[in-house]
C-alpha positions in Angstrom: -12.1 -2.0 0.8 -9.3 -2.3 -1.8 -9.9 -2.2 -5.5 -7.5 -3.6 -8.1 -7.1 -2.2 -11.6 -4.6 -3.6 -14.0 -3.3 -2.2 -17.2 -1.4 -4.2 -19.8 1.9 -3.5 -18.0 1.5 -2.9 -14.3 -1.2 -3.3 -11.8 -2.6 -0.6 -9.5 -4.1 -1.3 -6.2 -6.6 1.4 -5.0 -7.1 1.4 -1.3 -10.5 2.5 0.1 -11.1 5.0 2.9 -11.0 2.4 5.7 -8.2 -0.1 6.0 -8.4 -2.0 9.3 -8.4 -5.4 11.0 -12.0 -5.8 9.8 -11.0 -6.0 6.1 -7.4 -7.0 6.3 -8.2 -10.4 4.9 -9.6 -8.8 1.8 -6.6 -6.5 1.6 -4.2 -9.5 2.0 -6.0 -11.3 -0.8 -5.7 -8.3 -3.2 -2.1 -7.9 -2.3 -1.3 -11.6 -3.0 -3.0 -11.3 -6.4 -0.3 -8.9 -7.6 2.6 -9.9 -5.3 4.7 -11.7 -7.9 4.0 -9.3 -10.8 7.3 -8.5 -12.3 6.5 -4.8 -13.1 6.1 -2.2 -10.4 2.8 -2.4 -8.5 1.3 1.0 -7.9 -0.6 1.6 -4.7 -3.1 4.4 -4.4 -3.6 5.2 -0.7 -4.9 8.7 -1.3 -8.4 7.9 -0.1 -7.5 6.5 3.3 -9.1 8.3 6.2 -8.7 5.4 8.7 -6.0 2.8 8.9 -4.9 0.6 11.7 -1.7 -1.4 12.5 -3.1 -4.6 11.0 -3.5 -3.0 7.6 -0.1 -1.3 7.9 1.5 -4.6 8.7 -0.1 -6.3 5.7 1.1 -3.4 3.4 4.6 -3.4 4.9 4.9 -7.2 4.5 3.9 -6.8 0.8 6.3 -4.0 0.2 9.2 -5.8 1.9 8.5 -9.1 0.1 8.4 -7.3 -3.3 11.7 -5.5 -2.5 13.3 -8.8 -1.5 12.5 -10.2 -4.9 13.7 -7.0 -6.7 10.1 -6.0 -7.6 9.1 -2.4 -7.3 6.2 -0.8 -5.4 5.1 2.7 -6.2 2.9 4.9 -4.1 0.8 7.0 -6.6 -0.9 8.8 -3.7 -0.9 8.8 0.1 -3.4 10.6 2.2 -2.3 12.8 5.1 -3.7 10.2 7.5 -1.7 7.4 5.9 1.4 9.5 6.1 0.8 10.3 9.8 0.2 6.7 10.8 3.2 5.5 8.9 5.4 8.1 10.5 3.9 7.4 13.9 4.7 3.7 13.6 8.2 4.5 12.3 7.4 2.9 8.9 7.9 5.9 6.5 11.4 4.8 5.4 10.4 1.1 5.2 7.5 2.1 2.9 9.9 4.3 0.9 7.9 7.5 1.8 9.2 10.9 2.2 7.3 13.5 4.3 5.5 14.8 1.3 5.7 11.9 -1.2 2.5 11.2 -3.1 0.3 13.4 -0.9 -3.0 14.3 -2.5 
């Protein structure tokens, strides 16, 4: 499950422990709520313990679309599991992650 918090300036999307095909529709909805926000969108993926390719594809599409429109996306935290799956799928660079970026 994903939770959205929003300050006056920039929204934060907090991702829950499990991100998978089962809840990718909800994730997509949450991503679309903040997709066109002009300020950087912060994503907290620090709680993820399970993530599948469907969720990774939704997140990647979001990040790339924001980049295409010159809108930033910031990872405030990424779990070790998220980092491993991103690296295994060859998506670390596309997400703008470094091997230790945002790890909590």
